[in-house]
ChimeraX commands (.cxc) that place a marker at each C-alpha (Angstrom):
marker #1 position -154.11,75.51,19.90 radius 0.5
marker #1 position -154.26,78.23,17.08 radius 0.5
marker #1 position -157.72,80.32,16.24 radius 0.5
marker #1 position -158.16,78.09,12.60 radius 0.5
marker #1 position -158.31,74.73,14.67 radius 0.5
marker #1 position -161.35,76.00,16.39 radius 0.5
marker #1 position -162.30,76.59,13.77 radius 0.5
marker #1 position -162.81,73.30,12.87 radius 0.5
marker #1 position -165.29,72.36,15.64 radius 0.5
marker #1 position -166.09,75.90,17.41 radius 0.5
marker #1 position -167.52,74.28,21.23 radius 0.5
marker #1 position -166.97,70.58,20.14 radius 0.5
marker #1 position -164.06,68.69,22.52 radius 0.5
marker #1 position -162.79,66.61,19.62 radius 0.5
marker #1 position -158.69,65.50,18.90 radius 0.5
marker #1 position -157.17,68.54,18.67 radius 0.5
marker #1 position -158.56,70.01,21.50 radius 0.5
marker #1 position -157.77,66.94,23.78 radius 0.5
marker #1 position -153.96,66.94,22.14 radius 0.5
marker #1 position -153.89,70.50,23.23 radius 0.5
marker #1 position -154.65,70.08,26.77 radius 0.5
marker #1 position -152.21,67.53,26.92 radius 0.5
marker #1 position -149.63,70.08,25.64 radius 0.5
marker #1 position -150.07,72.51,28.30 radius 0.5
marker #1 position -150.96,69.59,30.87 radius 0.5
marker #1 position -146.82,68.62,29.52 radius 0.5
marker #1 position -145.44,72.54,29.33 radius 0.5
marker #1 position -147.28,72.69,33.79 radius 0.5
marker #1 position -145.91,69.61,34.88 radius 0.5
marker #1 position -149.81,67.26,34.94 radius 0.5
marker #1 position -150.45,64.09,34.84 radius 0.5
marker #1 position -151.32,64.53,30.06 radius 0.5
marker #1 position -154.63,62.70,29.86 radius 0.5
marker #1 position -155.92,66.00,27.75 radius 0.5
marker #1 position -158.33,65.53,30.70 radius 0.5
marker #1 position -159.98,69.29,31.86 radius 0.5
marker #1 position -160.07,68.27,35.59 radius 0.5
marker #1 position -159.57,70.26,38.97 radius 0.5
marker #1 position -155.33,70.24,38.25 radius 0.5
marker #1 position -155.86,71.38,35.10 radius 0.5
marker #1 position -158.49,74.49,35.08 radius 0.5
marker #1 position -156.33,75.72,38.57 radius 0.5
marker #1 position -152.51,75.78,36.46 radius 0.5
marker #1 position -155.03,77.56,33.06 radius 0.5
marker #1 position -156.62,79.97,35.29 radius 0.5
marker #1 position -153.08,81.07,36.44 radius 0.5
marker #1 position -151.81,81.11,33.68 radius 0.5
marker #1 position -154.41,83.72,32.33 radius 0.5
marker #1 position -154.25,85.70,35.62 radius 0.5
marker #1 position -151.74,89.45,34.66 radius 0.5
marker #1 position -148.63,88.81,35.98 radius 0.5
marker #1 position -148.05,91.99,38.88 radius 0.5
marker #1 position -145.71,94.32,38.14 radius 0.5
marker #1 position -142.88,93.82,39.63 radius 0.5
marker #1 position -142.15,96.88,43.02 radius 0.5
marker #1 position -140.68,100.04,41.51 radius 0.5
marker #1 position -137.85,100.82,43.03 radius 0.5
marker #1 position -137.86,104.06,45.60 radius 0.5
marker #1 position -136.50,107.52,43.22 radius 0.5
marker #1 position -132.53,108.08,44.16 radius 0.5
marker #1 position -133.42,111.89,42.83 radius 0.5
marker #1 position -131.62,113.78,44.97 radius 0.5
marker #1 position -134.09,117.40,44.33 radius 0.5
marker #1 position -132.46,121.27,45.49 radius 0.5
marker #1 position -134.25,122.08,48.97 radius 0.5
marker #1 position -136.50,125.40,48.22 radius 0.5
marker #1 position -136.12,126.58,52.27 radius 0.5
marker #1 position -133.57,129.80,52.24 radius 0.5
marker #1 position -130.97,127.75,54.30 radius 0.5
marker #1 position -128.06,128.96,56.87 radius 0.5
marker #1 position -125.81,128.03,58.93 radius 0.5
marker #1 position -127.45,126.82,62.19 radius 0.5
marker #1 position -130.08,124.88,59.88 radius 0.5
marker #1 position -131.88,121.74,61.26 radius 0.5
marker #1 position -133.96,118.70,59.84 radius 0.5
marker #1 position -134.91,117.27,56.52 radius 0.5
marker #1 position -134.27,120.10,54.30 radius 0.5
marker #1 position -130.75,120.64,54.55 radius 0.5
marker #1 position -130.18,116.30,54.71 radius 0.5
marker #1 position -131.26,117.34,50.72 radius 0.5
marker #1 position -129.30,119.90,50.88 radius 0.5
marker #1 position -125.53,117.90,52.55 radius 0.5
marker #1 position -127.14,114.84,49.60 radius 0.5
marker #1 position -126.77,117.21,46.69 radius 0.5
marker #1 position -123.44,118.22,48.08 radius 0.5
marker #1 position -122.34,114.70,48.12 radius 0.5
marker #1 position -123.79,114.14,44.78 radius 0.5
marker #1 position -121.65,117.10,43.23 radius 0.5
marker #1 position -118.45,116.09,45.12 radius 0.5
marker #1 position -118.68,119.54,46.95 radius 0.5
marker #1 position -119.16,117.68,50.33 radius 0.5
marker #1 position -118.33,113.42,51.62 radius 0.5
marker #1 position -120.78,111.71,53.22 radius 0.5
marker #1 position -118.50,110.86,55.63 radius 0.5
marker #1 position -118.31,115.09,56.64 radius 0.5
marker #1 position -122.57,114.68,56.34 radius 0.5
marker #1 position -122.09,111.62,58.38 radius 0.5
marker #1 position -120.35,114.59,61.08 radius 0.5
marker #1 position -123.41,116.18,61.41 radius 0.5
marker #1 position -126.56,115.28,59.40 radius 0.5
marker #1 position -128.86,117.70,58.87 radius 0.5
marker #1 position -127.09,120.02,60.49 radius 0.5
marker #1 position -125.83,123.05,59.06 radius 0.5
marker #1 position -122.55,123.42,60.56 radius 0.5
marker #1 position -119.47,124.47,59.53 radius 0.5
marker #1 position -118.74,121.76,56.44 radius 0.5
marker #1 position -121.44,121.98,55.23 radius 0.5
marker #1 position -121.38,126.05,55.07 radius 0.5
marker #1 position -117.23,126.23,53.99 radius 0.5
marker #1 position -119.38,123.04,51.00 radius 0.5
marker #1 position -121.78,125.73,50.09 radius 0.5
marker #1 position -119.37,128.86,49.96 radius 0.5
marker #1 position -117.52,126.48,47.85 radius 0.5
marker #1 position -119.76,125.61,44.68 radius 0.5
marker #1 position -120.88,129.21,45.17 radius 0.5
marker #1 position -117.69,130.72,43.54 radius 0.5
marker #1 position -117.35,127.27,41.10 radius 0.5
marker #1 position -121.16,128.95,39.95 radius 0.5
marker #1 position -119.44,132.05,40.23 radius 0.5
marker #1 position -121.90,133.42,43.16 radius 0.5
marker #1 position -120.91,135.88,46.10 radius 0.5
marker #1 position -119.08,133.06,48.22 radius 0.5
marker #1 position -121.22,133.88,51.62 radius 0.5
marker #1 position -122.00,130.16,52.84 radius 0.5
marker #1 position -125.96,131.25,53.00 radius 0.5
marker #1 position -128.30,129.16,50.57 radius 0.5
marker #1 position -130.77,131.15,48.95 radius 0.5
marker #1 position -132.64,131.00,45.35 radius 0.5
marker #1 position -129.49,132.24,43.42 radius 0.5
marker #1 position -127.79,129.26,44.61 radius 0.5
marker #1 position -130.46,127.79,44.43 radius 0.5
marker #1 position -131.10,127.86,40.95 radius 0.5
marker #1 position -127.58,127.36,40.02 radius 0.5
marker #1 position -127.92,123.77,42.44 radius 0.5
marker #1 position -130.98,123.33,39.90 radius 0.5
marker #1 position -128.86,123.12,36.61 radius 0.5
marker #1 position -126.20,121.04,38.56 radius 0.5
marker #1 position -128.30,118.35,39.38 radius 0.5
marker #1 position -129.59,118.71,36.30 radius 0.5
marker #1 position -125.70,118.09,34.41 radius 0.5
marker #1 position -125.31,121.21,33.22 radius 0.5
marker #1 position -122.28,123.11,34.25 radius 0.5
marker #1 position -121.03,125.94,35.46 radius 0.5
marker #1 position -121.15,129.64,33.04 radius 0.5
marker #1 position -118.73,131.22,30.75 radius 0.5
marker #1 position -118.94,134.44,32.95 radius 0.5
marker #1 position -116.53,134.19,36.63 radius 0.5
marker #1 position -116.17,136.69,38.98 radius 0.5
marker #1 position -118.61,138.64,41.25 radius 0.5
marker #1 position -118.45,142.58,40.24 radius 0.5
marker #1 position -118.75,143.61,36.73 radius 0.5
marker #1 position -116.51,145.07,33.88 radius 0.5
marker #1 position -116.12,141.87,32.23 radius 0.5
marker #1 position -115.96,143.47,29.02 radius 0.5
marker #1 position -112.72,144.57,29.61 radius 0.5
marker #1 position -109.51,143.66,27.13 radius 0.5
marker #1 position -106.46,141.59,29.18 radius 0.5
marker #1 position -103.51,140.28,27.33 radius 0.5
marker #1 position -100.59,138.06,29.30 radius 0.5
marker #1 position -97.51,140.08,30.54 radius 0.5
marker #1 position -94.19,139.04,29.02 radius 0.5
marker #1 position -92.59,136.02,31.04 radius 0.5
marker #1 position -89.13,134.49,30.89 radius 0.5
marker #1 position -89.24,130.21,30.75 radius 0.5
marker #1 position -87.55,129.40,33.23 radius 0.5
marker #1 position -88.54,124.77,33.25 radius 0.5
marker #1 position -89.19,122.91,36.52 radius 0.5
marker #1 position -89.66,118.90,35.75 radius 0.5
marker #1 position -91.76,119.61,38.95 radius 0.5
marker #1 position -95.11,119.01,37.27 radius 0.5
marker #1 position -97.96,116.24,36.86 radius 0.5
marker #1 position -101.03,115.96,35.01 radius 0.5
marker #1 position -104.28,118.07,36.28 radius 0.5
marker #1 position -105.92,114.86,35.78 radius 0.5
marker #1 position -109.31,116.96,33.95 radius 0.5
marker #1 position -109.14,119.11,37.17 radius 0.5
marker #1 position -110.07,122.71,35.38 radius 0.5
marker #1 position -109.09,125.56,36.85 radius 0.5
marker #1 position -110.81,127.69,39.21 radius 0.5
marker #1 position -108.87,129.27,41.36 radius 0.5
marker #1 position -104.90,131.07,41.90 radius 0.5
marker #1 position -103.34,130.45,44.98 radius 0.5
marker #1 position -100.67,133.69,46.25 radius 0.5
marker #1 position -97.06,131.98,47.97 radius 0.5
marker #1 position -94.22,133.98,49.19 radius 0.5
marker #1 position -91.07,131.66,48.61 radius 0.5
marker #1 position -88.71,132.52,51.99 radius 0.5
marker #1 position -85.98,134.23,50.54 radius 0.5
marker #1 position -84.91,137.09,48.67 radius 0.5
marker #1 position -83.38,135.82,46.13 radius 0.5
marker #1 position -84.86,135.09,42.75 radius 0.5
marker #1 position -81.73,133.08,41.95 radius 0.5
marker #1 position -81.93,130.74,44.91 radius 0.5
marker #1 position -85.90,130.78,44.17 radius 0.5
marker #1 position -86.34,129.25,40.84 radius 0.5
marker #1 position -82.80,126.69,41.12 radius 0.5
marker #1 position -85.01,125.34,44.66 radius 0.5
marker #1 position -87.83,125.35,42.25 radius 0.5
marker #1 position -86.44,124.17,39.62 radius 0.5
marker #1 position -84.87,121.57,40.95 radius 0.5
marker #1 position -85.77,117.58,40.62 radius 0.5
marker #1 position -84.72,117.05,44.90 radius 0.5
marker #1 position -86.61,119.51,45.65 radius 0.5
marker #1 position -89.67,118.38,44.44 radius 0.5
marker #1 position -91.91,121.76,44.46 radius 0.5
marker #1 position -92.46,124.48,41.53 radius 0.5
marker #1 position -94.80,126.90,41.32 radius 0.5
marker #1 position -96.45,127.75,37.23 radius 0.5
marker #1 position -95.35,131.47,38.01 radius 0.5
marker #1 position -92.80,133.41,39.46 radius 0.5
marker #1 position -92.14,137.22,40.38 radius 0.5
marker #1 position -89.63,138.04,41.01 radius 0.5
marker #1 position -87.77,141.05,43.06 radius 0.5
marker #1 position -87.26,142.84,39.83 radius 0.5
marker #1 position -91.20,142.12,38.96 radius 0.5
marker #1 position -89.88,139.74,36.76 radius 0.5
marker #1 position -92.66,136.97,35.98 radius 0.5
marker #1 position -90.97,133.78,34.98 radius 0.5
marker #1 position -92.80,131.01,34.14 radius 0.5
marker #1 position -91.75,127.32,35.31 radius 0.5
marker #1 position -94.59,125.13,34.94 radius 0.5
marker #1 position -97.04,125.20,31.83 radius 0.5
marker #1 position -100.26,126.34,32.77 radius 0.5
marker #1 position -102.11,123.59,31.51 radius 0.5
marker #1 position -99.90,121.01,33.91 radius 0.5
marker #1 position -100.76,120.30,38.00 radius 0.5
marker #1 position -98.14,122.28,39.45 radius 0.5
marker #1 position -96.24,121.05,42.94 radius 0.5
marker #1 position -97.18,124.25,45.53 radius 0.5
marker #1 position -99.66,123.97,48.31 radius 0.5
marker #1 position -99.32,120.60,49.56 radius 0.5
marker #1 position -102.03,118.99,51.67 radius 0.5
marker #1 position -104.94,121.77,51.10 radius 0.5
marker #1 position -108.86,122.45,51.33 radius 0.5
marker #1 position -110.58,124.47,49.33 radius 0.5
marker #1 position -113.19,126.35,51.83 radius 0.5
marker #1 position -112.47,124.32,54.35 radius 0.5
marker #1 position -113.49,121.29,51.81 radius 0.5
marker #1 position -110.78,119.39,51.04 radius 0.5
marker #1 position -110.28,119.29,47.90 radius 0.5
marker #1 position -106.60,118.27,45.15 radius 0.5
marker #1 position -106.01,122.56,45.38 radius 0.5
marker #1 position -102.77,122.23,43.47 radius 0.5
marker #1 position -105.33,119.84,40.49 radius 0.5
marker #1 position -107.40,122.80,40.04 radius 0.5
marker #1 position -104.85,125.90,40.23 radius 0.5
marker #1 position -102.65,128.43,39.30 radius 0.5
marker #1 position -99.18,129.12,41.76 radius 0.5
marker #1 position -97.89,131.98,41.48 radius 0.5
marker #1 position -94.91,132.02,44.11 radius 0.5
marker #1 position -93.47,136.17,44.89 radius 0.5
marker #1 position -89.24,136.24,45.86 radius 0.5
marker #1 position -90.28,137.82,49.64 radius 0.5
marker #1 position -88.87,136.26,52.94 radius 0.5
marker #1 position -92.15,136.30,54.14 radius 0.5
marker #1 position -91.05,138.31,57.84 radius 0.5
marker #1 position -93.85,140.59,57.20 radius 0.5
marker #1 position -91.18,143.15,57.75 radius 0.5
marker #1 position -89.19,143.17,54.27 radius 0.5
marker #1 position -91.12,144.69,51.54 radius 0.5
marker #1 position -92.90,143.43,48.47 radius 0.5
marker #1 position -91.62,145.66,45.51 radius 0.5
marker #1 position -94.11,147.92,43.67 radius 0.5
marker #1 position -92.22,146.19,40.45 radius 0.5
marker #1 position -93.69,143.21,41.91 radius 0.5
marker #1 position -96.85,144.65,42.71 radius 0.5
marker #1 position -97.28,146.03,38.77 radius 0.5
marker #1 position -95.99,142.21,37.96 radius 0.5
marker #1 position -98.99,140.87,39.63 radius 0.5
marker #1 position -101.44,143.60,38.66 radius 0.5
marker #1 position -101.15,142.35,34.90 radius 0.5
marker #1 position -100.72,138.11,35.65 radius 0.5
marker #1 position -102.99,138.11,37.73 radius 0.5
marker #1 position -106.08,139.58,36.13 radius 0.5
marker #1 position -104.95,138.28,33.07 radius 0.5
marker #1 position -105.12,133.86,34.52 radius 0.5
marker #1 position -108.75,135.72,36.63 radius 0.5
marker #1 position -110.32,136.52,33.11 radius 0.5
marker #1 position -108.45,133.66,31.17 radius 0.5
marker #1 position -110.30,130.74,33.41 radius 0.5
marker #1 position -112.91,132.36,34.72 radius 0.5
marker #1 position -111.74,132.67,37.97 radius 0.5
marker #1 position -113.99,134.35,41.05 radius 0.5
marker #1 position -112.71,136.65,42.98 radius 0.5
marker #1 position -113.50,134.52,46.35 radius 0.5
marker #1 position -110.62,132.23,44.67 radius 0.5
marker #1 position -107.83,134.28,44.50 radius 0.5
marker #1 position -106.26,132.81,47.78 radius 0.5
marker #1 position -102.99,133.24,49.93 radius 0.5
marker #1 position -101.30,130.27,50.54 radius 0.5
marker #1 position -102.18,130.06,54.16 radius 0.5
marker #1 position -105.91,130.38,53.21 radius 0.5
marker #1 position -106.05,127.31,51.73 radius 0.5
marker #1 position -103.38,124.78,54.07 radius 0.5
marker #1 position -104.29,122.15,56.24 radius 0.5
marker #1 position -104.06,122.41,59.25 radius 0.5
marker #1 position -105.44,125.75,59.60 radius 0.5
marker #1 position -102.26,127.86,60.46 radius 0.5
marker #1 position -100.02,125.65,58.24 radius 0.5
marker #1 position -98.34,128.25,56.27 radius 0.5
marker #1 position -98.29,132.30,56.49 radius 0.5
marker #1 position -97.84,132.91,53.29 radius 0.5
marker #1 position -97.61,135.95,51.06 radius 0.5
marker #1 position -96.93,137.53,54.83 radius 0.5
marker #1 position -99.42,139.85,56.20 radius 0.5
marker #1 position -97.58,143.13,55.02 radius 0.5
marker #1 position -98.57,141.80,51.94 radius 0.5
marker #1 position -101.48,144.06,49.98 radius 0.5
marker #1 position -104.21,142.19,48.92 radius 0.5
marker #1 position -106.42,144.74,47.77 radius 0.5
marker #1 position -104.32,146.07,44.83 radius 0.5
marker #1 position -104.43,142.71,43.73 radius 0.5
marker #1 position -107.86,142.14,44.08 radius 0.5
marker #1 position -108.69,145.95,42.98 radius 0.5
marker #1 position -107.11,144.95,39.68 radius 0.5
marker #1 position -108.60,141.71,38.94 radius 0.5
marker #1 position -112.84,143.46,39.81 radius 0.5
marker #1 position -111.98,145.36,36.63 radius 0.5
marker #1 position -110.98,142.61,34.99 radius 0.5
marker #1 position -114.92,140.72,35.70 radius 0.5
marker link #1:1,2 radius 0.2
marker link #1:2,3 radius 0.2
marker link #1:3,4 radius 0.2
marker link #1:4,5 radius 0.2
marker link #1:5,6 radius 0.2
marker link #1:6,7 radius 0.2
marker link #1:7,8 radius 0.2
marker link #1:8,9 radius 0.2
marker link #1:9,10 radius 0.2
marker link #1:10,11 radius 0.2
marker link #1:11,12 radius 0.2
marker link #1:12,13 radius 0.2
marker link #1:13,14 radius 0.2
marker link #1:14,15 radius 0.2
marker link #1:15,16 radius 0.2
marker link #1:16,17 radius 0.2
marker link #1:17,18 radius 0.2
marker link #1:18,19 radius 0.2
marker link #1:19,20 radius 0.2
marker link #1:20,21 radius 0.2
marker link #1:21,22 radius 0.2
marker link #1:22,23 radius 0.2
marker link #1:23,24 radius 0.2
marker link #1:24,25 radius 0.2
marker link #1:25,26 radius 0.2
marker link #1:26,27 radius 0.2
marker link #1:27,28 radius 0.2
marker link #1:28,29 radius 0.2
marker link #1:29,30 radius 0.2
marker link #1:30,31 radius 0.2
marker link #1:31,32 radius 0.2
marker link #1:32,33 radius 0.2
marker link #1:33,34 radius 0.2
marker link #1:34,35 radius 0.2
marker link #1:35,36 radius 0.2
marker link #1:36,37 radius 0.2
marker link #1:37,38 radius 0.2
marker link #1:38,39 radius 0.2
marker link #1:39,40 radius 0.2
marker link #1:40,41 radius 0.2
marker link #1:41,42 radius 0.2
marker link #1:42,43 radius 0.2
marker link #1:43,44 radius 0.2
marker link #1:44,45 radius 0.2
marker link #1:45,46 radius 0.2
marker link #1:46,47 radius 0.2
marker link #1:47,48 radius 0.2
marker link #1:48,49 radius 0.2
marker link #1:49,50 radius 0.2
marker link #1:50,51 radius 0.2
marker link #1:51,52 radius 0.2
marker link #1:52,53 radius 0.2
marker link #1:53,54 radius 0.2
marker link #1:54,55 radius 0.2
marker link #1:55,56 radius 0.2
marker link #1:56,57 radius 0.2
marker link #1:57,58 radius 0.2
marker link #1:58,59 radius 0.2
marker link #1:59,60 radius 0.2
marker link #1:60,61 radius 0.2
marker link #1:61,62 radius 0.2
marker link #1:62,63 radius 0.2
marker link #1:63,64 radius 0.2
marker link #1:64,65 radius 0.2
marker link #1:65,66 radius 0.2
marker link #1:66,67 radius 0.2
marker link #1:67,68 radius 0.2
marker link #1:68,69 radius 0.2
marker link #1:69,70 radius 0.2
marker link #1:70,71 radius 0.2
marker link #1:71,72 radius 0.2
marker link #1:72,73 radius 0.2
marker link #1:73,74 radius 0.2
marker link #1:74,75 radius 0.2
marker link #1:75,76 radius 0.2
marker link #1:76,77 radius 0.2
marker link #1:77,78 radius 0.2
marker link #1:78,79 radius 0.2
marker link #1:79,80 radius 0.2
marker link #1:80,81 radius 0.2
marker link #1:81,82 radius 0.2
marker link #1:82,83 radius 0.2
marker link #1:83,84 radius 0.2
marker link #1:84,85 radius 0.2
marker link #1:85,86 radius 0.2
marker link #1:86,87 radius 0.2
marker link #1:87,88 radius 0.2
marker link #1:88,89 radius 0.2
marker link #1:89,90 radius 0.2
marker link #1:90,91 radius 0.2
marker link #1:91,92 radius 0.2
marker link #1:92,93 radius 0.2
marker link #1:93,94 radius 0.2
marker link #1:94,95 radius 0.2
marker link #1:95,96 radius 0.2
marker link #1:96,97 radius 0.2
marker link #1:97,98 radius 0.2
marker link #1:98,99 radius 0.2
marker link #1:99,100 radius 0.2
marker link #1:100,101 radius 0.2
marker link #1:101,102 radius 0.2
marker link #1:102,103 radius 0.2
marker link #1:103,104 radius 0.2
marker link #1:104,105 radius 0.2
marker link #1:105,106 radius 0.2
marker link #1:106,107 radius 0.2
marker link #1:107,108 radius 0.2
marker link #1:108,109 radius 0.2
marker link #1:109,110 radius 0.2
marker link #1:110,111 radius 0.2
marker link #1:111,112 radius 0.2
marker link #1:112,113 radius 0.2
marker link #1:113,114 radius 0.2
marker link #1:114,115 radius 0.2
marker link #1:115,116 radius 0.2
marker link #1:116,117 radius 0.2
marker link #1:117,118 radius 0.2
marker link #1:118,119 radius 0.2
marker link #1:119,120 radius 0.2
marker link #1:120,121 radius 0.2
marker link #1:121,122 radius 0.2
marker link #1:122,123 radius 0.2
marker link #1:123,124 radius 0.2
marker link #1:124,125 radius 0.2
marker link #1:125,126 radius 0.2
marker link #1:126,127 radius 0.2
marker link #1:127,128 radius 0.2
marker link #1:128,129 radius 0.2
marker link #1:129,130 radius 0.2
marker link #1:130,131 radius 0.2
marker link #1:131,132 radius 0.2
marker link #1:132,133 radius 0.2
marker link #1:133,134 radius 0.2
marker link #1:134,135 radius 0.2
marker link #1:135,136 radius 0.2
marker link #1:136,137 radius 0.2
marker link #1:137,138 radius 0.2
marker link #1:138,139 radius 0.2
marker link #1:139,140 radius 0.2
marker link #1:140,141 radius 0.2
marker link #1:141,142 radius 0.2
marker link #1:142,143 radius 0.2
marker link #1:143,144 radius 0.2
marker link #1:144,145 radius 0.2
marker link #1:145,146 radius 0.2
marker link #1:146,147 radius 0.2
marker link #1:147,148 radius 0.2
marker link #1:148,149 radius 0.2
marker link #1:149,150 radius 0.2
marker link #1:150,151 radius 0.2
marker link #1:151,152 radius 0.2
marker link #1:152,153 radius 0.2
marker link #1:153,154 radius 0.2
marker link #1:154,155 radius 0.2
marker link #1:155,156 radius 0.2
marker link #1:156,157 radius 0.2
marker link #1:157,158 radius 0.2
marker link #1:158,159 radius 0.2
marker link #1:159,160 radius 0.2
marker link #1:160,161 radius 0.2
marker link #1:161,162 radius 0.2
marker link #1:162,163 radius 0.2
marker link #1:163,164 radius 0.2
marker link #1:164,165 radius 0.2
marker link #1:165,166 radius 0.2
marker link #1:166,167 radius 0.2
marker link #1:167,168 radius 0.2
marker link #1:168,169 radius 0.2
marker link #1:169,170 radius 0.2
marker link #1:170,171 radius 0.2
marker link #1:171,172 radius 0.2
marker link #1:172,173 radius 0.2
marker link #1:173,174 radius 0.2
marker link #1:174,175 radius 0.2
marker link #1:175,176 radius 0.2
marker link #1:176,177 radius 0.2
marker link #1:177,178 radius 0.2
marker link #1:178,179 radius 0.2
marker link #1:179,180 radius 0.2
marker link #1:180,181 radius 0.2
marker link #1:181,182 radius 0.2
marker link #1:182,183 radius 0.2
marker link #1:183,184 radius 0.2
marker link #1:184,185 radius 0.2
marker link #1:185,186 radius 0.2
marker link #1:186,187 radius 0.2
marker link #1:187,188 radius 0.2
marker link #1:188,189 radius 0.2
marker link #1:189,190 radius 0.2
marker link #1:190,191 radius 0.2
marker link #1:191,192 radius 0.2
marker link #1:192,193 radius 0.2
marker link #1:193,194 radius 0.2
marker link #1:194,195 radius 0.2
marker link #1:195,196 radius 0.2
marker link #1:196,197 radius 0.2
marker link #1:197,198 radius 0.2
marker link #1:198,199 radius 0.2
marker link #1:199,200 radius 0.2
marker link #1:200,201 radius 0.2
marker link #1:201,202 radius 0.2
marker link #1:202,203 radius 0.2
marker link #1:203,204 radius 0.2
marker link #1:204,205 radius 0.2
marker link #1:205,206 radius 0.2
marker link #1:206,207 radius 0.2
marker link #1:207,208 radius 0.2
marker link #1:208,209 radius 0.2
marker link #1:209,210 radius 0.2
marker link #1:210,211 radius 0.2
marker link #1:211,212 radius 0.2
marker link #1:212,213 radius 0.2
marker link #1:213,214 radius 0.2
marker link #1:214,215 radius 0.2
marker link #1:215,216 radius 0.2
marker link #1:216,217 radius 0.2
marker link #1:217,218 radius 0.2
marker link #1:218,219 radius 0.2
marker link #1:219,220 radius 0.2
marker link #1:220,221 radius 0.2
marker link #1:221,222 radius 0.2
marker link #1:222,223 radius 0.2
marker link #1:223,224 radius 0.2
marker link #1:224,225 radius 0.2
marker link #1:225,226 radius 0.2
marker link #1:226,227 radius 0.2
marker link #1:227,228 radius 0.2
marker link #1:228,229 radius 0.2
marker link #1:229,230 radius 0.2
marker link #1:230,231 radius 0.2
marker link #1:231,232 radius 0.2
marker link #1:232,233 radius 0.2
marker link #1:233,234 radius 0.2
marker link #1:234,235 radius 0.2
marker link #1:235,236 radius 0.2
marker link #1:236,237 radius 0.2
marker link #1:237,238 radius 0.2
marker link #1:238,239 radius 0.2
marker link #1:239,240 radius 0.2
marker link #1:240,241 radius 0.2
marker link #1:241,242 radius 0.2
marker link #1:242,243 radius 0.2
marker link #1:243,244 radius 0.2
marker link #1:244,245 radius 0.2
marker link #1:245,246 radius 0.2
marker link #1:246,247 radius 0.2
marker link #1:247,248 radius 0.2
marker link #1:248,249 radius 0.2
marker link #1:249,250 radius 0.2
marker link #1:250,251 radius 0.2
marker link #1:251,252 radius 0.2
marker link #1:252,253 radius 0.2
marker link #1:253,254 radius 0.2
marker link #1:254,255 radius 0.2
marker link #1:255,256 radius 0.2
marker link #1:256,257 radius 0.2
marker link #1:257,258 radius 0.2
marker link #1:258,259 radius 0.2
marker link #1:259,260 radius 0.2
marker link #1:260,261 radius 0.2
marker link #1:261,262 radius 0.2
marker link #1:262,263 radius 0.2
marker link #1:263,264 radius 0.2
marker link #1:264,265 radius 0.2
marker link #1:265,266 radius 0.2
marker link #1:266,267 radius 0.2
marker link #1:267,268 radius 0.2
marker link #1:268,269 radius 0.2
marker link #1:269,270 radius 0.2
marker link #1:270,271 radius 0.2
marker link #1:271,272 radius 0.2
marker link #1:272,273 radius 0.2
marker link #1:273,274 radius 0.2
marker link #1:274,275 radius 0.2
marker link #1:275,276 radius 0.2
marker link #1:276,277 radius 0.2
marker link #1:277,278 radius 0.2
marker link #1:278,279 radius 0.2
marker link #1:279,280 radius 0.2
marker link #1:280,281 radius 0.2
marker link #1:281,282 radius 0.2
marker link #1:282,283 radius 0.2
marker link #1:283,284 radius 0.2
marker link #1:284,285 radius 0.2
marker link #1:285,286 radius 0.2
marker link #1:286,287 radius 0.2
marker link #1:287,288 radius 0.2
marker link #1:288,289 radius 0.2
marker link #1:289,290 radius 0.2
marker link #1:290,291 radius 0.2
marker link #1:291,292 radius 0.2
marker link #1:292,293 radius 0.2
marker link #1:293,294 radius 0.2
marker link #1:294,295 radius 0.2
marker link #1:295,296 radius 0.2
marker link #1:296,297 radius 0.2
marker link #1:297,298 radius 0.2
marker link #1:298,299 radius 0.2
marker link #1:299,300 radius 0.2
marker link #1:300,301 radius 0.2
marker link #1:301,302 radius 0.2
marker link #1:302,303 radius 0.2
marker link #1:303,304 radius 0.2
marker link #1:304,305 radius 0.2
marker link #1:305,306 radius 0.2
marker link #1:306,307 radius 0.2
marker link #1:307,308 radius 0.2
marker link #1:308,309 radius 0.2
marker link #1:309,310 radius 0.2
marker link #1:310,311 radius 0.2
marker link #1:311,312 radius 0.2
marker link #1:312,313 radius 0.2
marker link #1:313,314 radius 0.2
marker link #1:314,315 radius 0.2
marker link #1:315,316 radius 0.2
marker link #1:316,317 radius 0.2
marker link #1:317,318 radius 0.2
marker link #1:318,319 radius 0.2
marker link #1:319,320 radius 0.2
view
């Protein structure tokens, strides 16, 4: 009924009220007598009752735990941290399932990887700084543009001269950002032979750069493309597509541990690696050797044990 219809006979059960009752009865599957009896009253009471709200679904929001955590910790806070790392792609659910709520080596490796990505000290300890970064990441923020864990960020660096020797062995990074630099030795002292291998379609291997024995820097693959140098690999213990997120640098050296890397090669690396680290905001924790990322551990040994990492890292620290 409308209020206007009621106003023609308020409180009087006339033909308009009878018609309205019949319409209600028809809609609710009741015999359309027009009489307001027990069945009609029950249906009307049900129709007038407030509808119950649908049960609320439990929140699926993943939050950063507040406690400081490190290897050996156990409990709900660790599980909360693991869930956050899974959501952000630093752990897999399968890895969590091997020790849910236990801060073991896999969780520690994932924390280190997250810390490196956010330019924090990659010590594997979940403390206040890591928590603050995790909260930002869970809120959808990206890591800061400023990279590294040491000062000197105002130093200007330019790309050193390179000789372009294109290789056909590359593909797309599929949107992955560059956050890692991987150094290799070629297992040869023949730069010309190394160039031939890295440029051979049949070899199916490549790197972005090759440092010859005389210090010449050859570029084989554009930085924005994915070179094929790391193989099956992990970053800080977390399986990932290292090729997709890294720059690969080969150094002509037989890898015996007895053949010195030349002074010219070190000087070239002291220019190239800092420029790459500065340009792509690569944290120093992510400047690694092939042996540091190869899976399984021990699959690779490069660069050889006589490689002077201190020289390269000191050069990088000056610009980050």
